[in-house]
ChimeraX commands (.cxc) that place a marker at each C-alpha (Angstrom):
marker #1 position 119.07,102.96,76.30 radius 0.5
marker #1 position 119.72,107.02,77.09 radius 0.5
marker #1 position 121.29,107.55,80.02 radius 0.5
marker #1 position 121.11,110.66,82.27 radius 0.5
marker #1 position 124.45,112.07,84.37 radius 0.5
marker #1 position 123.33,113.92,86.76 radius 0.5
marker #1 position 122.54,114.97,90.78 radius 0.5
marker #1 position 119.48,114.04,92.58 radius 0.5
marker #1 position 119.33,118.10,94.15 radius 0.5
marker #1 position 120.35,119.54,90.75 radius 0.5
marker #1 position 117.44,121.19,89.31 radius 0.5
marker #1 position 118.34,121.15,86.01 radius 0.5
marker #1 position 118.64,117.57,85.85 radius 0.5
marker #1 position 115.00,117.58,87.62 radius 0.5
marker #1 position 113.88,119.64,84.73 radius 0.5
marker #1 position 115.31,116.83,82.35 radius 0.5
marker #1 position 113.97,114.31,84.57 radius 0.5
marker #1 position 110.34,115.25,84.28 radius 0.5
marker #1 position 110.45,115.14,80.71 radius 0.5
marker #1 position 111.98,112.16,80.31 radius 0.5
marker #1 position 109.03,110.55,82.64 radius 0.5
marker #1 position 106.46,112.98,81.46 radius 0.5
marker #1 position 107.26,111.33,77.59 radius 0.5
marker #1 position 107.76,107.71,78.71 radius 0.5
marker #1 position 111.28,106.76,78.03 radius 0.5
marker #1 position 113.32,104.38,80.08 radius 0.5
marker #1 position 116.65,106.09,80.81 radius 0.5
marker #1 position 119.61,104.93,82.95 radius 0.5
marker #1 position 120.78,107.38,85.78 radius 0.5
marker #1 position 125.13,107.82,86.60 radius 0.5
marker #1 position 124.91,109.90,89.36 radius 0.5
marker #1 position 127.25,113.31,89.70 radius 0.5
marker #1 position 127.71,114.12,93.44 radius 0.5
marker #1 position 128.54,118.04,92.70 radius 0.5
marker #1 position 130.34,118.00,96.97 radius 0.5
marker #1 position 132.10,114.72,96.76 radius 0.5
marker #1 position 136.12,114.73,96.28 radius 0.5
marker #1 position 135.65,118.55,95.72 radius 0.5
marker #1 position 133.54,117.91,92.97 radius 0.5
marker #1 position 133.44,114.36,90.77 radius 0.5
marker #1 position 132.00,117.38,87.83 radius 0.5
marker #1 position 135.56,118.54,88.01 radius 0.5
marker #1 position 136.91,115.41,87.60 radius 0.5
marker #1 position 138.47,114.48,84.05 radius 0.5
marker #1 position 136.04,111.81,83.43 radius 0.5
marker #1 position 133.75,113.41,83.56 radius 0.5
marker #1 position 134.71,116.71,82.34 radius 0.5
marker #1 position 135.81,115.09,78.82 radius 0.5
marker #1 position 132.15,114.47,78.42 radius 0.5
marker #1 position 131.62,117.51,79.24 radius 0.5
marker #1 position 134.10,120.57,79.30 radius 0.5
marker #1 position 131.51,123.30,81.17 radius 0.5
marker #1 position 131.83,120.98,84.35 radius 0.5
marker #1 position 127.77,121.04,84.74 radius 0.5
marker #1 position 125.30,118.36,84.92 radius 0.5
marker #1 position 123.17,117.15,83.48 radius 0.5
marker #1 position 124.73,115.53,80.37 radius 0.5
marker #1 position 122.27,113.47,78.22 radius 0.5
marker #1 position 124.24,110.56,76.37 radius 0.5
marker #1 position 121.90,108.58,73.42 radius 0.5
marker #1 position 123.17,106.77,70.33 radius 0.5
marker #1 position 126.64,108.16,70.55 radius 0.5
marker #1 position 126.15,111.77,71.05 radius 0.5
marker #1 position 126.55,113.69,74.91 radius 0.5
marker #1 position 123.63,116.77,75.07 radius 0.5
marker #1 position 124.63,119.10,77.53 radius 0.5
marker #1 position 122.58,122.26,78.66 radius 0.5
marker #1 position 118.72,121.41,79.68 radius 0.5
marker #1 position 117.01,122.79,78.18 radius 0.5
marker #1 position 118.66,122.02,74.58 radius 0.5
marker #1 position 118.36,118.36,75.97 radius 0.5
marker #1 position 114.33,119.26,76.27 radius 0.5
marker #1 position 114.26,120.55,72.85 radius 0.5
marker #1 position 116.25,117.36,71.75 radius 0.5
marker #1 position 113.48,114.99,73.36 radius 0.5
marker #1 position 110.69,117.40,72.10 radius 0.5
marker #1 position 112.22,116.66,68.34 radius 0.5
marker #1 position 112.85,112.69,68.91 radius 0.5
marker #1 position 109.68,112.32,70.96 radius 0.5
marker #1 position 107.12,114.81,70.05 radius 0.5
marker #1 position 104.15,113.19,71.33 radius 0.5
marker #1 position 103.40,114.05,74.41 radius 0.5
marker #1 position 104.75,117.32,73.40 radius 0.5
marker #1 position 106.39,119.62,75.82 radius 0.5
marker #1 position 105.85,122.61,73.04 radius 0.5
marker #1 position 101.94,122.75,72.03 radius 0.5
marker #1 position 100.26,125.05,69.58 radius 0.5
marker #1 position 101.21,127.30,67.44 radius 0.5
marker #1 position 104.75,129.53,66.93 radius 0.5
marker #1 position 103.42,132.53,69.39 radius 0.5
marker #1 position 102.18,129.64,72.42 radius 0.5
marker #1 position 105.13,127.80,71.61 radius 0.5
marker #1 position 107.44,131.79,71.70 radius 0.5
marker #1 position 105.39,131.67,75.24 radius 0.5
marker #1 position 106.35,128.47,76.70 radius 0.5
marker #1 position 110.08,128.98,75.78 radius 0.5
marker #1 position 110.01,132.77,77.31 radius 0.5
marker #1 position 108.62,130.80,80.24 radius 0.5
marker #1 position 111.19,128.99,80.31 radius 0.5
marker #1 position 114.27,130.43,79.64 radius 0.5
marker #1 position 113.27,133.25,82.50 radius 0.5
marker #1 position 113.08,130.58,85.03 radius 0.5
marker #1 position 116.58,128.44,84.15 radius 0.5
marker #1 position 118.27,131.60,82.32 radius 0.5
marker #1 position 117.18,134.21,84.94 radius 0.5
marker #1 position 115.98,132.76,88.08 radius 0.5
marker #1 position 118.46,129.78,88.18 radius 0.5
marker #1 position 121.66,130.26,87.81 radius 0.5
marker #1 position 121.37,133.13,91.04 radius 0.5
marker #1 position 121.05,130.54,93.12 radius 0.5
marker #1 position 123.41,127.85,91.58 radius 0.5
marker #1 position 125.75,125.72,94.05 radius 0.5
marker #1 position 128.76,127.29,92.23 radius 0.5
marker #1 position 127.55,130.65,92.32 radius 0.5
marker #1 position 127.04,130.09,95.99 radius 0.5
marker #1 position 130.16,128.75,97.00 radius 0.5
marker #1 position 131.66,131.59,94.99 radius 0.5
marker #1 position 129.78,133.96,97.94 radius 0.5
marker #1 position 130.97,132.31,100.44 radius 0.5
marker #1 position 134.58,131.27,99.92 radius 0.5
marker #1 position 135.86,133.79,97.57 radius 0.5
marker #1 position 133.78,136.54,98.67 radius 0.5
marker #1 position 133.29,135.38,102.65 radius 0.5
marker #1 position 129.72,135.98,102.66 radius 0.5
marker #1 position 127.56,134.08,105.66 radius 0.5
marker #1 position 125.22,131.64,105.49 radius 0.5
marker #1 position 122.90,134.65,106.76 radius 0.5
marker #1 position 123.88,137.13,103.60 radius 0.5
marker #1 position 123.88,133.99,101.04 radius 0.5
marker #1 position 120.73,133.24,101.97 radius 0.5
marker #1 position 119.77,136.50,101.54 radius 0.5
marker #1 position 121.24,136.77,97.86 radius 0.5
marker #1 position 118.95,133.52,97.30 radius 0.5
marker #1 position 115.93,135.04,98.64 radius 0.5
marker #1 position 116.00,138.20,97.01 radius 0.5
marker #1 position 116.78,136.74,93.58 radius 0.5
marker #1 position 114.15,134.25,93.58 radius 0.5
marker #1 position 111.84,136.56,95.01 radius 0.5
marker #1 position 112.31,139.21,92.37 radius 0.5
marker #1 position 111.73,136.50,90.00 radius 0.5
marker #1 position 108.70,134.83,90.93 radius 0.5
marker #1 position 106.95,138.11,92.03 radius 0.5
marker #1 position 107.38,138.51,87.97 radius 0.5
marker #1 position 105.68,135.10,87.20 radius 0.5
marker #1 position 103.30,135.21,89.50 radius 0.5
marker #1 position 101.51,138.52,87.80 radius 0.5
marker #1 position 102.66,136.84,84.62 radius 0.5
marker #1 position 100.17,133.98,84.93 radius 0.5
marker #1 position 98.35,135.08,87.42 radius 0.5
marker #1 position 97.10,137.31,84.70 radius 0.5
marker #1 position 97.65,134.53,81.42 radius 0.5
marker #1 position 94.23,133.28,79.71 radius 0.5
marker #1 position 96.72,130.79,78.50 radius 0.5
marker #1 position 97.11,129.48,81.93 radius 0.5
marker #1 position 94.70,126.29,83.16 radius 0.5
marker #1 position 95.81,123.93,85.39 radius 0.5
marker #1 position 99.16,124.14,84.53 radius 0.5
marker #1 position 102.06,126.63,82.89 radius 0.5
marker #1 position 100.11,126.72,79.57 radius 0.5
marker #1 position 96.99,125.41,79.14 radius 0.5
marker #1 position 95.65,121.86,80.82 radius 0.5
marker #1 position 98.84,119.56,80.66 radius 0.5
marker #1 position 102.33,120.13,81.07 radius 0.5
marker #1 position 105.04,121.76,78.66 radius 0.5
marker #1 position 108.19,122.83,79.01 radius 0.5
marker #1 position 108.01,125.62,81.45 radius 0.5
marker #1 position 106.47,123.13,83.99 radius 0.5
marker #1 position 108.95,121.31,83.43 radius 0.5
marker #1 position 111.55,124.39,84.79 radius 0.5
marker #1 position 109.23,125.56,86.99 radius 0.5
marker #1 position 108.46,122.56,89.32 radius 0.5
marker #1 position 112.92,122.32,89.96 radius 0.5
marker #1 position 113.23,126.35,91.09 radius 0.5
marker #1 position 109.91,126.07,93.50 radius 0.5
marker #1 position 111.57,122.67,94.91 radius 0.5
marker #1 position 114.73,124.90,95.26 radius 0.5
marker #1 position 112.52,127.96,96.73 radius 0.5
marker #1 position 111.05,126.22,99.71 radius 0.5
marker #1 position 114.82,124.00,99.74 radius 0.5
marker #1 position 115.90,127.45,100.71 radius 0.5
marker #1 position 113.25,128.89,102.96 radius 0.5
marker #1 position 111.73,131.35,100.75 radius 0.5
marker #1 position 108.35,132.01,101.83 radius 0.5
marker #1 position 105.97,130.63,99.03 radius 0.5
marker #1 position 102.91,132.61,100.16 radius 0.5
marker #1 position 103.27,135.38,97.84 radius 0.5
marker #1 position 103.05,132.96,95.22 radius 0.5
marker #1 position 99.21,131.35,94.92 radius 0.5
marker #1 position 99.34,130.73,91.30 radius 0.5
marker #1 position 102.64,128.93,91.44 radius 0.5
marker #1 position 102.16,126.75,93.86 radius 0.5
marker #1 position 98.82,125.88,92.75 radius 0.5
marker #1 position 100.73,125.20,89.22 radius 0.5
marker #1 position 102.70,123.24,91.20 radius 0.5
marker #1 position 100.15,121.17,93.01 radius 0.5
marker #1 position 98.91,120.38,90.08 radius 0.5
marker #1 position 101.96,118.90,88.87 radius 0.5
marker #1 position 102.81,117.21,91.44 radius 0.5
marker #1 position 99.41,115.05,90.93 radius 0.5
marker #1 position 100.75,113.13,87.59 radius 0.5
marker #1 position 103.29,110.35,88.44 radius 0.5
marker #1 position 105.52,111.95,86.35 radius 0.5
marker #1 position 106.70,114.02,88.31 radius 0.5
marker #1 position 106.47,112.57,91.40 radius 0.5
marker #1 position 109.18,110.22,89.59 radius 0.5
marker #1 position 111.21,112.41,88.84 radius 0.5
marker #1 position 111.27,114.15,92.20 radius 0.5
marker #1 position 115.29,114.45,94.11 radius 0.5
marker #1 position 113.63,112.25,97.13 radius 0.5
marker #1 position 113.52,109.25,94.16 radius 0.5
marker #1 position 116.68,109.38,92.72 radius 0.5
marker #1 position 119.22,106.36,93.30 radius 0.5
marker #1 position 121.87,108.71,94.56 radius 0.5
marker #1 position 119.19,110.78,97.03 radius 0.5
marker #1 position 120.75,109.14,99.83 radius 0.5
marker link #1:1,2 radius 0.2
marker link #1:2,3 radius 0.2
marker link #1:3,4 radius 0.2
marker link #1:4,5 radius 0.2
marker link #1:5,6 radius 0.2
marker link #1:6,7 radius 0.2
marker link #1:7,8 radius 0.2
marker link #1:8,9 radius 0.2
marker link #1:9,10 radius 0.2
marker link #1:10,11 radius 0.2
marker link #1:11,12 radius 0.2
marker link #1:12,13 radius 0.2
marker link #1:13,14 radius 0.2
marker link #1:14,15 radius 0.2
marker link #1:15,16 radius 0.2
marker link #1:16,17 radius 0.2
marker link #1:17,18 radius 0.2
marker link #1:18,19 radius 0.2
marker link #1:19,20 radius 0.2
marker link #1:20,21 radius 0.2
marker link #1:21,22 radius 0.2
marker link #1:22,23 radius 0.2
marker link #1:23,24 radius 0.2
marker link #1:24,25 radius 0.2
marker link #1:25,26 radius 0.2
marker link #1:26,27 radius 0.2
marker link #1:27,28 radius 0.2
marker link #1:28,29 radius 0.2
marker link #1:29,30 radius 0.2
marker link #1:30,31 radius 0.2
marker link #1:31,32 radius 0.2
marker link #1:32,33 radius 0.2
marker link #1:33,34 radius 0.2
marker link #1:34,35 radius 0.2
marker link #1:35,36 radius 0.2
marker link #1:36,37 radius 0.2
marker link #1:37,38 radius 0.2
marker link #1:38,39 radius 0.2
marker link #1:39,40 radius 0.2
marker link #1:40,41 radius 0.2
marker link #1:41,42 radius 0.2
marker link #1:42,43 radius 0.2
marker link #1:43,44 radius 0.2
marker link #1:44,45 radius 0.2
marker link #1:45,46 radius 0.2
marker link #1:46,47 radius 0.2
marker link #1:47,48 radius 0.2
marker link #1:48,49 radius 0.2
marker link #1:49,50 radius 0.2
marker link #1:50,51 radius 0.2
marker link #1:51,52 radius 0.2
marker link #1:52,53 radius 0.2
marker link #1:53,54 radius 0.2
marker link #1:54,55 radius 0.2
marker link #1:55,56 radius 0.2
marker link #1:56,57 radius 0.2
marker link #1:57,58 radius 0.2
marker link #1:58,59 radius 0.2
marker link #1:59,60 radius 0.2
marker link #1:60,61 radius 0.2
marker link #1:61,62 radius 0.2
marker link #1:62,63 radius 0.2
marker link #1:63,64 radius 0.2
marker link #1:64,65 radius 0.2
marker link #1:65,66 radius 0.2
marker link #1:66,67 radius 0.2
marker link #1:67,68 radius 0.2
marker link #1:68,69 radius 0.2
marker link #1:69,70 radius 0.2
marker link #1:70,71 radius 0.2
marker link #1:71,72 radius 0.2
marker link #1:72,73 radius 0.2
marker link #1:73,74 radius 0.2
marker link #1:74,75 radius 0.2
marker link #1:75,76 radius 0.2
marker link #1:76,77 radius 0.2
marker link #1:77,78 radius 0.2
marker link #1:78,79 radius 0.2
marker link #1:79,80 radius 0.2
marker link #1:80,81 radius 0.2
marker link #1:81,82 radius 0.2
marker link #1:82,83 radius 0.2
marker link #1:83,84 radius 0.2
marker link #1:84,85 radius 0.2
marker link #1:85,86 radius 0.2
marker link #1:86,87 radius 0.2
marker link #1:87,88 radius 0.2
marker link #1:88,89 radius 0.2
marker link #1:89,90 radius 0.2
marker link #1:90,91 radius 0.2
marker link #1:91,92 radius 0.2
marker link #1:92,93 radius 0.2
marker link #1:93,94 radius 0.2
marker link #1:94,95 radius 0.2
marker link #1:95,96 radius 0.2
marker link #1:96,97 radius 0.2
marker link #1:97,98 radius 0.2
marker link #1:98,99 radius 0.2
marker link #1:99,100 radius 0.2
marker link #1:100,101 radius 0.2
marker link #1:101,102 radius 0.2
marker link #1:102,103 radius 0.2
marker link #1:103,104 radius 0.2
marker link #1:104,105 radius 0.2
marker link #1:105,106 radius 0.2
marker link #1:106,107 radius 0.2
marker link #1:107,108 radius 0.2
marker link #1:108,109 radius 0.2
marker link #1:109,110 radius 0.2
marker link #1:110,111 radius 0.2
marker link #1:111,112 radius 0.2
marker link #1:112,113 radius 0.2
marker link #1:113,114 radius 0.2
marker link #1:114,115 radius 0.2
marker link #1:115,116 radius 0.2
marker link #1:116,117 radius 0.2
marker link #1:117,118 radius 0.2
marker link #1:118,119 radius 0.2
marker link #1:119,120 radius 0.2
marker link #1:120,121 radius 0.2
marker link #1:121,122 radius 0.2
marker link #1:122,123 radius 0.2
marker link #1:123,124 radius 0.2
marker link #1:124,125 radius 0.2
marker link #1:125,126 radius 0.2
marker link #1:126,127 radius 0.2
marker link #1:127,128 radius 0.2
marker link #1:128,129 radius 0.2
marker link #1:129,130 radius 0.2
marker link #1:130,131 radius 0.2
marker link #1:131,132 radius 0.2
marker link #1:132,133 radius 0.2
marker link #1:133,134 radius 0.2
marker link #1:134,135 radius 0.2
marker link #1:135,136 radius 0.2
marker link #1:136,137 radius 0.2
marker link #1:137,138 radius 0.2
marker link #1:138,139 radius 0.2
marker link #1:139,140 radius 0.2
marker link #1:140,141 radius 0.2
marker link #1:141,142 radius 0.2
marker link #1:142,143 radius 0.2
marker link #1:143,144 radius 0.2
marker link #1:144,145 radius 0.2
marker link #1:145,146 radius 0.2
marker link #1:146,147 radius 0.2
marker link #1:147,148 radius 0.2
marker link #1:148,149 radius 0.2
marker link #1:149,150 radius 0.2
marker link #1:150,151 radius 0.2
marker link #1:151,152 radius 0.2
marker link #1:152,153 radius 0.2
marker link #1:153,154 radius 0.2
marker link #1:154,155 radius 0.2
marker link #1:155,156 radius 0.2
marker link #1:156,157 radius 0.2
marker link #1:157,158 radius 0.2
marker link #1:158,159 radius 0.2
marker link #1:159,160 radius 0.2
marker link #1:160,161 radius 0.2
marker link #1:161,162 radius 0.2
marker link #1:162,163 radius 0.2
marker link #1:163,164 radius 0.2
marker link #1:164,165 radius 0.2
marker link #1:165,166 radius 0.2
marker link #1:166,167 radius 0.2
marker link #1:167,168 radius 0.2
marker link #1:168,169 radius 0.2
marker link #1:169,170 radius 0.2
marker link #1:170,171 radius 0.2
marker link #1:171,172 radius 0.2
marker link #1:172,173 radius 0.2
marker link #1:173,174 radius 0.2
marker link #1:174,175 radius 0.2
marker link #1:175,176 radius 0.2
marker link #1:176,177 radius 0.2
marker link #1:177,178 radius 0.2
marker link #1:178,179 radius 0.2
marker link #1:179,180 radius 0.2
marker link #1:180,181 radius 0.2
marker link #1:181,182 radius 0.2
marker link #1:182,183 radius 0.2
marker link #1:183,184 radius 0.2
marker link #1:184,185 radius 0.2
marker link #1:185,186 radius 0.2
marker link #1:186,187 radius 0.2
marker link #1:187,188 radius 0.2
marker link #1:188,189 radius 0.2
marker link #1:189,190 radius 0.2
marker link #1:190,191 radius 0.2
marker link #1:191,192 radius 0.2
marker link #1:192,193 radius 0.2
marker link #1:193,194 radius 0.2
marker link #1:194,195 radius 0.2
marker link #1:195,196 radius 0.2
marker link #1:196,197 radius 0.2
marker link #1:197,198 radius 0.2
marker link #1:198,199 radius 0.2
marker link #1:199,200 radius 0.2
marker link #1:200,201 radius 0.2
marker link #1:201,202 radius 0.2
marker link #1:202,203 radius 0.2
marker link #1:203,204 radius 0.2
marker link #1:204,205 radius 0.2
marker link #1:205,206 radius 0.2
marker link #1:206,207 radius 0.2
marker link #1:207,208 radius 0.2
marker link #1:208,209 radius 0.2
marker link #1:209,210 radius 0.2
marker link #1:210,211 radius 0.2
marker link #1:211,212 radius 0.2
marker link #1:212,213 radius 0.2
marker link #1:213,214 radius 0.2
marker link #1:214,215 radius 0.2
view
């Protein structure tokens, strides 16, 4: 059985859940609460699994895999249908580039440990912290909106008419944006893709509100 160590509101965990559901793969969830006891991800029981003290971790056949995009690549290699990386080498590179733009350029700047540092160590109040979040999300989303609006390979989803790795990354980041009350009106293309994704059971089942630790 595949096991996913995750936190219901973690964007990175959300990406992996979407991929698991898209591929129809059963898995067990082991919740790792990022706030309880100062953060369960910092406890020795978890850092023995992942010294970086970050969720998610995917456990399968005695292996522990960290980093959500590495997990998506692993799932794609082991379970290639339906594909999260369809097309030729250039299309696959395009899908990876979209995914990395979200996972590496946008998401880390509104990650929980960054926000904690801004508040606790640098003394930012909530207003300034939220301005930080909105700035970096808007910067990334403005570029993505422009790119995808003009992209002839875009269909109902980021690339074509079936969800790919890029959609697995985009939907959780939009969830974060809405959670932090970022105005999504300037991003109609991103919102249309989000709507197409949410029509699919895999995205519905992966939603944070549907997770066992959401309560």
